[in-house]
N, CA and C atoms as a LAMMPS dump frame, in Angstrom:
ITEM: TIMESTEP
0
ITEM: NUMBER OF ATOMS
507
ITEM: BOX BOUNDS ff ff ff
-5.0000000000000000e+02 5.0000000000000000e+02
-5.0000000000000000e+02 5.0000000000000000e+02
-5.0000000000000000e+02 5.0000000000000000e+02
ITEM: ATOMS id mol type element x y z
1 1 1 N 377.451 -65.007 37.816
2 1 2 C 378.883 -64.828 37.847
3 1 3 C 379.202 -63.508 38.552
4 2 1 N 380.19 -63.524 39.419
5 2 2 C 380.612 -62.337 40.152
6 2 3 C 381.875 -61.788 39.508
7 3 1 N 381.894 -60.497 39.255
8 3 2 C 383.091 -59.833 38.768
9 3 3 C 383.708 -59.092 39.928
10 4 1 N 384.97 -59.298 40.147
11 4 2 C 385.663 -58.666 41.257
12 4 3 C 385.921 -57.207 40.927
13 5 1 N 385.437 -56.322 41.769
14 5 2 C 385.658 -54.892 41.576
15 5 3 C 387.008 -54.534 42.172
16 6 1 N 387.959 -54.185 41.333
17 6 2 C 389.289 -53.861 41.819
18 6 3 C 389.504 -52.364 41.939
19 7 1 N 388.474 -51.573 41.695
20 7 2 C 388.604 -50.124 41.765
21 7 3 C 388.862 -49.642 43.171
22 8 1 N 389.219 -48.401 43.258
23 8 2 C 389.447 -47.773 44.549
24 8 3 C 388.391 -46.717 44.766
25 9 1 N 388.475 -46.054 45.884
26 9 2 C 387.51 -45.024 46.214
27 9 3 C 387.489 -43.959 45.128
28 10 1 N 386.286 -43.556 44.735
29 10 2 C 386.139 -42.545 43.696
30 10 3 C 386.738 -41.219 44.151
31 11 1 N 387.317 -40.451 43.227
32 11 2 C 387.864 -39.153 43.608
33 11 3 C 386.77 -38.244 44.147
34 12 1 N 387.14 -37.351 45.028
35 12 2 C 386.162 -36.481 45.675
36 12 3 C 386.075 -35.128 44.979
37 13 1 N 385.93 -35.147 43.655
38 13 2 C 385.827 -33.906 42.911
39 13 3 C 384.409 -33.35 42.928
40 14 1 N 383.461 -34.148 43.39
41 14 2 C 382.07 -33.724 43.461
42 14 3 C 381.885 -32.868 44.714
43 15 1 N 380.998 -31.933 44.646
44 15 2 C 380.746 -31.04 45.774
45 15 3 C 380.357 -31.814 47.025
46 16 1 N 380.913 -31.403 48.153
47 16 2 C 380.6 -32.046 49.426
48 16 3 C 379.143 -31.817 49.824
49 17 1 N 378.439 -30.944 49.088
50 17 2 C 377.034 -30.694 49.39
51 17 3 C 376.18 -31.94 49.117
52 18 1 N 376.67 -32.857 48.31
53 18 2 C 375.946 -34.093 48.031
54 18 3 C 376.845 -35.284 48.371
55 19 1 N 376.774 -35.759 49.626
56 19 2 C 377.651 -36.863 50.022
57 19 3 C 377.386 -38.151 49.251
58 20 1 N 376.146 -38.365 48.77
59 20 2 C 375.843 -39.545 47.968
60 20 3 C 376.656 -39.514 46.674
61 21 1 N 376.718 -38.346 46.035
62 21 2 C 377.5 -38.198 44.805
63 21 3 C 378.991 -38.29 45.105
64 22 1 N 379.411 -37.722 46.213
65 22 2 C 380.828 -37.769 46.573
66 22 3 C 381.309 -39.212 46.739
67 23 1 N 380.449 -40.066 47.27
68 23 2 C 380.791 -41.481 47.437
69 23 3 C 380.508 -42.308 46.181
70 24 1 N 380.024 -41.641 45.128
71 24 2 C 379.693 -42.32 43.879
72 24 3 C 378.664 -43.433 44.12
73 25 1 N 377.62 -43.099 44.887
74 25 2 C 376.549 -44.053 45.178
75 25 3 C 375.467 -43.948 44.111
76 26 1 N 374.905 -45.074 43.752
77 26 2 C 373.799 -45.125 42.797
78 26 3 C 372.51 -44.997 43.601
79 27 1 N 371.667 -44.04 43.214
80 27 2 C 370.392 -43.855 43.906
81 27 3 C 369.266 -44.334 43.012
82 28 1 N 368.385 -45.193 43.54
83 28 2 C 367.253 -45.672 42.726
84 28 3 C 366.374 -44.508 42.279
85 29 1 N 365.832 -44.61 41.076
86 29 2 C 364.981 -43.542 40.544
87 29 3 C 363.625 -43.492 41.245
88 30 1 N 363.211 -44.616 41.841
89 30 2 C 361.967 -44.623 42.611
90 30 3 C 362.175 -45.504 43.842
91 31 1 N 361.434 -45.239 44.91
92 31 2 C 361.604 -46.043 46.129
93 31 3 C 361.37 -47.529 45.853
94 32 1 N 362.281 -48.329 46.331
95 32 2 C 362.205 -49.771 46.122
96 32 3 C 362.443 -50.474 47.453
97 33 1 N 361.512 -51.348 47.822
98 33 2 C 361.698 -52.121 49.052
99 33 3 C 362.806 -53.147 48.828
100 34 1 N 363.68 -53.272 49.802
101 34 2 C 364.749 -54.26 49.733
102 34 3 C 364.137 -55.657 49.821
103 35 1 N 364.59 -56.587 48.987
104 35 2 C 364.068 -57.955 49.072
105 35 3 C 364.328 -58.559 50.46
106 36 1 N 363.298 -59.172 51.019
107 36 2 C 363.422 -59.82 52.326
108 36 3 C 364.226 -61.105 52.208
109 37 1 N 364.917 -61.448 53.274
110 37 2 C 365.675 -62.693 53.305
111 37 3 C 365.992 -63.071 54.742
112 38 1 N 366.351 -64.319 54.905
113 38 2 C 366.852 -64.848 56.174
114 38 3 C 368.058 -65.699 55.836
115 39 1 N 369.153 -65.487 56.565
116 39 2 C 370.38 -66.257 56.345
117 39 3 C 370.898 -66.782 57.674
118 40 1 N 371.696 -67.852 57.626
119 40 2 C 372.345 -68.3 58.861
120 40 3 C 373.326 -67.229 59.33
121 41 1 N 373.37 -67.02 60.643
122 41 2 C 374.326 -66.083 61.206
123 41 3 C 375.65 -66.778 61.48
124 42 1 N 376.731 -66.054 61.351
125 42 2 C 378.052 -66.635 61.565
126 42 3 C 378.206 -67.178 62.976
127 43 1 N 377.62 -66.491 63.957
128 43 2 C 377.762 -66.917 65.353
129 43 3 C 376.591 -67.78 65.816
130 44 1 N 375.793 -68.255 64.858
131 44 2 C 374.651 -69.1 65.194
132 44 3 C 373.343 -68.383 64.95
133 45 1 N 372.283 -69.131 64.996
134 45 2 C 370.961 -68.555 64.767
135 45 3 C 370.787 -68.135 63.322
136 46 1 N 369.742 -67.357 63.113
137 46 2 C 369.422 -66.871 61.765
138 46 3 C 369.258 -65.364 61.83
139 47 1 N 369.57 -64.706 60.753
140 47 2 C 369.429 -63.256 60.649
141 47 3 C 368.394 -62.977 59.568
142 48 1 N 367.317 -62.291 59.954
143 48 2 C 366.256 -61.933 59.009
144 48 3 C 366.272 -60.421 58.814
145 49 1 N 366.248 -60.005 57.572
146 49 2 C 366.242 -58.563 57.285
147 49 3 C 365.053 -57.891 57.965
148 50 1 N 363.906 -58.538 57.981
149 50 2 C 362.711 -57.923 58.58
150 50 3 C 362.91 -57.605 60.068
151 51 1 N 363.791 -58.348 60.734
152 51 2 C 364.056 -58.098 62.148
153 51 3 C 364.87 -56.823 62.368
154 52 1 N 365.414 -56.266 61.298
155 52 2 C 366.205 -55.035 61.399
156 52 3 C 365.372 -53.799 61.08
157 53 1 N 364.087 -54.012 60.792
158 53 2 C 363.194 -52.888 60.499
159 53 3 C 363.244 -51.894 61.655
160 54 1 N 363.263 -50.617 61.334
161 54 2 C 363.389 -49.572 62.349
162 54 3 C 364.811 -49.067 62.478
163 55 1 N 365.75 -49.767 61.828
164 55 2 C 367.149 -49.335 61.817
165 55 3 C 367.567 -49.015 60.384
166 56 1 N 368.491 -48.072 60.258
167 56 2 C 369.148 -47.88 58.965
168 56 3 C 370.116 -49.051 58.816
169 57 1 N 370.107 -49.696 57.655
170 57 2 C 370.898 -50.907 57.443
171 57 3 C 371.898 -50.702 56.314
172 58 1 N 373.13 -51.056 56.603
173 58 2 C 374.207 -51.102 55.614
174 58 3 C 374.378 -52.577 55.281
175 59 1 N 373.829 -53.007 54.149
176 59 2 C 373.869 -54.407 53.731
177 59 3 C 375.017 -54.578 52.748
178 60 1 N 375.976 -55.418 53.118
179 60 2 C 377.196 -55.572 52.325
180 60 3 C 377.361 -57.032 51.916
181 61 1 N 377.626 -57.263 50.626
182 61 2 C 377.936 -58.591 50.122
183 61 3 C 379.43 -58.648 49.847
184 62 1 N 380.078 -59.7 50.319
185 62 2 C 381.537 -59.772 50.288
186 62 3 C 381.994 -61.228 50.325
187 63 1 N 383.314 -61.419 50.241
188 63 2 C 383.91 -62.753 50.373
189 63 3 C 385.312 -62.61 50.957
190 64 1 N 385.77 -63.636 51.639
191 64 2 C 387.094 -63.598 52.273
192 64 3 C 388.215 -63.531 51.25
193 65 1 N 387.99 -64.027 50.046
194 65 2 C 389.011 -64.057 49.006
195 65 3 C 389.064 -62.777 48.18
196 66 1 N 388.269 -61.795 48.528
197 66 2 C 388.133 -60.547 47.761
198 66 3 C 388.994 -59.437 48.386
199 67 1 N 390.128 -59.07 47.759
200 67 2 C 390.987 -58.021 48.331
201 67 3 C 390.272 -56.683 48.573
202 68 1 N 389.414 -56.186 47.643
203 68 2 C 388.724 -54.923 47.927
204 68 3 C 387.765 -55.023 49.123
205 69 1 N 387.211 -56.23 49.34
206 69 2 C 386.333 -56.428 50.499
207 69 3 C 387.148 -56.249 51.778
208 70 1 N 388.301 -56.893 51.813
209 70 2 C 389.177 -56.781 52.977
210 70 3 C 389.614 -55.333 53.185
211 71 1 N 389.823 -54.618 52.08
212 71 2 C 390.233 -53.206 52.142
213 71 3 C 389.181 -52.339 52.84
214 72 1 N 387.904 -52.559 52.554
215 72 2 C 386.879 -51.666 53.098
216 72 3 C 386.329 -52.095 54.455
217 73 1 N 386.545 -53.344 54.847
218 73 2 C 385.977 -53.848 56.106
219 73 3 C 386.357 -53.021 57.338
220 74 1 N 387.613 -52.614 57.52
221 74 2 C 387.927 -51.813 58.709
222 74 3 C 387.131 -50.511 58.792
223 75 1 N 386.895 -49.848 57.659
224 75 2 C 386.111 -48.609 57.703
225 75 3 C 384.64 -48.907 57.981
226 76 1 N 384.151 -50.057 57.526
227 76 2 C 382.781 -50.461 57.856
228 76 3 C 382.644 -50.695 59.355
229 77 1 N 383.652 -51.323 59.946
230 77 2 C 383.632 -51.578 61.395
231 77 3 C 383.619 -50.261 62.17
232 78 1 N 384.436 -49.305 61.743
233 78 2 C 384.457 -48.003 62.436
234 78 3 C 383.112 -47.295 62.302
235 79 1 N 382.486 -47.376 61.115
236 79 2 C 381.168 -46.774 60.908
237 79 3 C 380.138 -47.443 61.81
238 80 1 N 380.185 -48.758 61.87
239 80 2 C 379.26 -49.511 62.728
240 80 3 C 379.41 -49.095 64.185
241 81 1 N 380.623 -49.047 64.673
242 81 2 C 380.845 -48.683 66.074
243 81 3 C 380.383 -47.264 66.374
244 82 1 N 380.53 -46.365 65.421
245 82 2 C 380.126 -44.973 65.621
246 82 3 C 378.606 -44.828 65.744
247 83 1 N 377.856 -45.594 64.94
248 83 2 C 376.405 -45.367 64.849
249 83 3 C 375.526 -46.494 65.396
250 84 1 N 376.091 -47.59 65.855
251 84 2 C 375.266 -48.745 66.241
252 84 3 C 374.296 -48.438 67.38
253 85 1 N 374.614 -47.477 68.221
254 85 2 C 373.713 -47.125 69.328
255 85 3 C 372.696 -46.056 68.938
256 86 1 N 372.693 -45.677 67.663
257 86 2 C 371.781 -44.627 67.194
258 86 3 C 370.763 -45.143 66.175
259 87 1 N 370.578 -46.473 66.085
260 87 2 C 369.589 -47.007 65.15
261 87 3 C 370.187 -47.392 63.806
262 88 1 N 371.448 -47.764 63.786
263 88 2 C 372.148 -48.148 62.56
264 88 3 C 372.785 -49.517 62.765
265 89 1 N 372.801 -50.322 61.71
266 89 2 C 373.536 -51.58 61.775
267 89 3 C 374.165 -51.901 60.439
268 90 1 N 375.206 -52.679 60.491
269 90 2 C 375.84 -53.258 59.314
270 90 3 C 375.463 -54.733 59.319
271 91 1 N 375.086 -55.251 58.174
272 91 2 C 374.886 -56.676 57.998
273 91 3 C 375.735 -57.081 56.802
274 92 1 N 376.811 -57.795 57.073
275 92 2 C 377.734 -58.234 56.027
276 92 3 C 377.414 -59.684 55.682
277 93 1 N 377.028 -59.927 54.444
278 93 2 C 376.633 -61.258 54.007
279 93 3 C 377.755 -61.844 53.145
280 94 1 N 378.386 -62.885 53.675
281 94 2 C 379.48 -63.545 52.98
282 94 3 C 378.94 -64.532 51.954
283 95 1 N 379.517 -64.477 50.752
284 95 2 C 379.129 -65.445 49.72
285 95 3 C 380.16 -66.574 49.612
286 96 1 N 381.049 -66.661 50.59
287 96 2 C 382.061 -67.716 50.583
288 96 3 C 381.404 -69.088 50.526
289 97 1 N 381.98 -69.97 49.713
290 97 2 C 381.493 -71.342 49.659
291 97 3 C 382.261 -72.222 50.644
292 98 1 N 383.338 -71.689 51.2
293 98 2 C 384.103 -72.419 52.216
294 98 3 C 383.261 -72.53 53.486
295 99 1 N 383.734 -73.302 54.428
296 99 2 C 382.987 -73.47 55.664
297 99 3 C 382.962 -72.182 56.49
298 100 1 N 382.036 -72.127 57.427
299 100 2 C 381.863 -70.939 58.267
300 100 3 C 383.121 -70.62 59.068
301 101 1 N 383.927 -71.638 59.372
302 101 2 C 385.157 -71.406 60.141
303 101 3 C 386.11 -70.472 59.397
304 102 1 N 386.149 -70.568 58.077
305 102 2 C 386.997 -69.683 57.268
306 102 3 C 386.53 -68.232 57.412
307 103 1 N 385.221 -68.034 57.352
308 103 2 C 384.652 -66.697 57.508
309 103 3 C 384.904 -66.194 58.93
310 104 1 N 384.749 -67.055 59.906
311 104 2 C 384.97 -66.67 61.313
312 104 3 C 386.42 -66.254 61.545
313 105 1 N 387.37 -66.97 60.97
314 105 2 C 388.787 -66.59 61.118
315 105 3 C 389.048 -65.225 60.503
316 106 1 N 388.466 -64.979 59.336
317 106 2 C 388.604 -63.691 58.661
318 106 3 C 388.046 -62.57 59.542
319 107 1 N 386.852 -62.775 60.082
320 107 2 C 386.206 -61.759 60.93
321 107 3 C 387.014 -61.502 62.195
322 108 1 N 387.543 -62.559 62.773
323 108 2 C 388.352 -62.403 63.989
324 108 3 C 389.636 -61.636 63.688
325 109 1 N 390.283 -61.965 62.586
326 109 2 C 391.535 -61.302 62.21
327 109 3 C 391.339 -59.798 62.041
328 110 1 N 390.183 -59.394 61.511
329 110 2 C 389.897 -57.972 61.306
330 110 3 C 389.137 -57.352 62.478
331 111 1 N 388.892 -58.118 63.533
332 111 2 C 388.166 -57.643 64.726
333 111 3 C 386.793 -57.087 64.369
334 112 1 N 386.061 -57.801 63.513
335 112 2 C 384.731 -57.353 63.103
336 112 3 C 383.709 -57.726 64.167
337 113 1 N 382.88 -56.759 64.53
338 113 2 C 381.865 -56.995 65.556
339 113 3 C 380.44 -56.891 65.017
340 114 1 N 380.267 -56.429 63.781
341 114 2 C 378.919 -56.317 63.227
342 114 3 C 378.407 -57.695 62.822
343 115 1 N 377.087 -57.834 62.68
344 115 2 C 376.509 -59.126 62.298
345 115 3 C 376.983 -59.584 60.921
346 116 1 N 377.261 -60.875 60.819
347 116 2 C 377.689 -61.476 59.553
348 116 3 C 376.765 -62.641 59.245
349 117 1 N 376.228 -62.621 58.034
350 117 2 C 375.379 -63.705 57.556
351 117 3 C 376.112 -64.526 56.504
352 118 1 N 375.609 -65.717 56.251
353 118 2 C 376.24 -66.633 55.305
354 118 3 C 375.294 -66.944 54.144
355 119 1 N 375.798 -66.784 52.933
356 119 2 C 375.013 -67.028 51.718
357 119 3 C 375.868 -67.816 50.714
358 120 1 N 376.302 -69.05 51.09
359 120 2 C 377.245 -69.79 50.242
360 120 3 C 376.707 -70.172 48.864
361 121 1 N 375.401 -70.258 48.717
362 121 2 C 374.821 -70.593 47.414
363 121 3 C 374.42 -69.341 46.642
364 122 1 N 374.719 -68.171 47.199
365 122 2 C 374.437 -66.876 46.573
366 122 3 C 372.953 -66.653 46.266
367 123 1 N 372.084 -67.279 47.042
368 123 2 C 370.659 -67.097 46.813
369 123 3 C 370.24 -65.652 47.084
370 124 1 N 370.723 -65.091 48.188
371 124 2 C 370.373 -63.703 48.523
372 124 3 C 371.112 -62.743 47.592
373 125 1 N 372.381 -62.988 47.362
374 125 2 C 373.162 -62.127 46.462
375 125 3 C 372.503 -62.045 45.086
376 126 1 N 371.997 -63.143 44.594
377 126 2 C 371.32 -63.138 43.292
378 126 3 C 370.018 -62.342 43.338
379 127 1 N 369.301 -62.405 44.451
380 127 2 C 368.06 -61.611 44.575
381 127 3 C 368.364 -60.116 44.53
382 128 1 N 369.557 -59.747 44.977
383 128 2 C 369.988 -58.343 44.957
384 128 3 C 370.775 -58.02 43.691
385 129 1 N 370.847 -58.941 42.756
386 129 2 C 371.592 -58.818 41.508
387 129 3 C 373.026 -58.324 41.728
388 130 1 N 373.686 -58.918 42.709
389 130 2 C 375.081 -58.581 42.989
390 130 3 C 375.934 -59.079 41.828
391 131 1 N 376.697 -58.176 41.237
392 131 2 C 377.561 -58.52 40.111
393 131 3 C 379.005 -58.091 40.33
394 132 1 N 379.286 -57.51 41.484
395 132 2 C 380.646 -57.083 41.824
396 132 3 C 380.816 -57.236 43.326
397 133 1 N 382.036 -57.468 43.74
398 133 2 C 382.337 -57.526 45.166
399 133 3 C 383.384 -56.486 45.497
400 134 1 N 383.195 -55.803 46.588
401 134 2 C 382.001 -55.801 47.437
402 134 3 C 380.865 -55.017 46.788
403 135 1 N 379.653 -55.295 47.211
404 135 2 C 378.468 -54.52 46.843
405 135 3 C 377.731 -54.185 48.124
406 136 1 N 377.371 -52.917 48.255
407 136 2 C 376.688 -52.456 49.475
408 136 3 C 375.384 -51.772 49.118
409 137 1 N 374.376 -52.027 49.946
410 137 2 C 373.049 -51.457 49.768
411 137 3 C 372.691 -50.723 51.049
412 138 1 N 372.326 -49.458 50.929
413 138 2 C 371.923 -48.678 52.096
414 138 3 C 370.407 -48.646 52.146
415 139 1 N 369.862 -49.075 53.289
416 139 2 C 368.415 -49.16 53.469
417 139 3 C 367.99 -48.198 54.569
418 140 1 N 366.878 -47.512 54.346
419 140 2 C 366.369 -46.634 55.395
420 140 3 C 365.658 -47.471 56.459
421 141 1 N 365.237 -46.876 57.564
422 141 2 C 364.608 -47.659 58.636
423 141 3 C 363.313 -48.378 58.235
424 142 1 N 362.738 -48.017 57.071
425 142 2 C 361.522 -48.678 56.58
426 142 3 C 361.846 -49.818 55.616
427 143 1 N 363.135 -50.088 55.384
428 143 2 C 363.53 -51.158 54.483
429 143 3 C 363.555 -50.752 53.025
430 144 1 N 363.573 -49.449 52.767
431 144 2 C 363.624 -48.936 51.397
432 144 3 C 365.085 -48.736 50.995
433 145 1 N 365.44 -49.247 49.828
434 145 2 C 366.792 -49.092 49.306
435 145 3 C 366.99 -47.641 48.867
436 146 1 N 367.97 -46.967 49.453
437 146 2 C 368.207 -45.57 49.105
438 146 3 C 369.488 -45.357 48.311
439 147 1 N 370.408 -46.316 48.354
440 147 2 C 371.651 -46.165 47.6
441 147 3 C 372.351 -47.51 47.478
442 148 1 N 373.167 -47.616 46.417
443 148 2 C 373.941 -48.82 46.146
444 148 3 C 375.366 -48.401 45.82
445 149 1 N 376.314 -49.163 46.35
446 149 2 C 377.73 -48.948 46.028
447 149 3 C 378.291 -50.245 45.469
448 150 1 N 378.854 -50.176 44.294
449 150 2 C 379.538 -51.336 43.721
450 150 3 C 381.025 -51.045 43.808
451 151 1 N 381.736 -51.918 44.501
452 151 2 C 383.152 -51.689 44.732
453 151 3 C 383.374 -51.077 46.101
454 152 1 N 384.639 -51.021 46.519
455 152 2 C 384.959 -50.55 47.874
456 152 3 C 384.835 -49.041 48.02
457 153 1 N 384.598 -48.633 49.253
458 153 2 C 384.554 -47.218 49.615
459 153 3 C 385.248 -47.061 50.965
460 154 1 N 385.578 -45.842 51.284
461 154 2 C 386.065 -45.508 52.627
462 154 3 C 384.809 -45.106 53.391
463 155 1 N 384.293 -46.019 54.211
464 155 2 C 382.971 -45.851 54.814
465 155 3 C 382.949 -45.045 56.098
466 156 1 N 384.063 -44.561 56.576
467 156 2 C 383.995 -43.778 57.813
468 156 3 C 384.474 -42.347 57.619
469 157 1 N 384.568 -41.89 56.383
470 157 2 C 384.951 -40.513 56.103
471 157 3 C 383.762 -39.569 56.241
472 158 1 N 383.994 -38.277 56.055
473 158 2 C 382.925 -37.278 56.208
474 158 3 C 381.714 -37.527 55.306
475 159 1 N 381.927 -37.909 54.052
476 159 2 C 380.79 -38.126 53.151
477 159 3 C 379.944 -39.307 53.626
478 160 1 N 380.597 -40.404 54.016
479 160 2 C 379.847 -41.575 54.495
480 160 3 C 379.085 -41.243 55.772
481 161 1 N 379.721 -40.507 56.658
482 161 2 C 379.015 -40.123 57.892
483 161 3 C 377.806 -39.251 57.572
484 162 1 N 377.929 -38.356 56.596
485 162 2 C 376.798 -37.499 56.216
486 162 3 C 375.659 -38.339 55.634
487 163 1 N 375.992 -39.346 54.85
488 163 2 C 374.965 -40.231 54.287
489 163 3 C 374.243 -40.964 55.412
490 164 1 N 374.983 -41.524 56.347
491 164 2 C 374.351 -42.27 57.457
492 164 3 C 373.532 -41.328 58.33
493 165 1 N 374.057 -40.147 58.602
494 165 2 C 373.278 -39.153 59.38
495 165 3 C 371.949 -38.865 58.698
496 166 1 N 371.948 -38.758 57.371
497 166 2 C 370.695 -38.464 56.653
498 166 3 C 369.705 -39.621 56.793
499 167 1 N 370.198 -40.863 56.878
500 167 2 C 369.306 -42.014 57.051
501 167 3 C 368.741 -42.093 58.464
502 168 1 N 369.463 -41.533 59.407
503 168 2 C 369.039 -41.61 60.811
504 168 3 C 368.087 -40.501 61.21
505 169 1 N 367.852 -39.548 60.322
506 169 2 C 366.947 -38.424 60.66
507 169 3 C 365.502 -38.848 60.594
């Protein structure tokens, strides 16, 4: 069962010296490899997480019917455009059970250019124990999960850029 996260961006009362804390990101206590998966791509073909090895990956689980997902998507797109040529990618995995055309219309309306995968049976979302939408997982270039965000964030602000910069080093 998915619980819709209706929260907003966490207040920035935490010191800017720790951008992970400022974004209210959960950091695993020990290095954990992200579960491998392959999903159909929205524009055709298949998207395999292993094919993204060598890049920092922003893995996002979302749905077209989720208002907080729609809220954060534009900032994800700006983050993607800023860093995509530096070894960073966004992979947004839709859990919509509707047809791919519904997801495609949503992506077109928001002018999304990052890769979008389809997980209508929530097989991948369940492997990642997604319990809120949106849920985002930040992976280093080796496929290690370094942070998790449950609920929406402003992904193109100074703290988010600092987090991505740290993954690209």
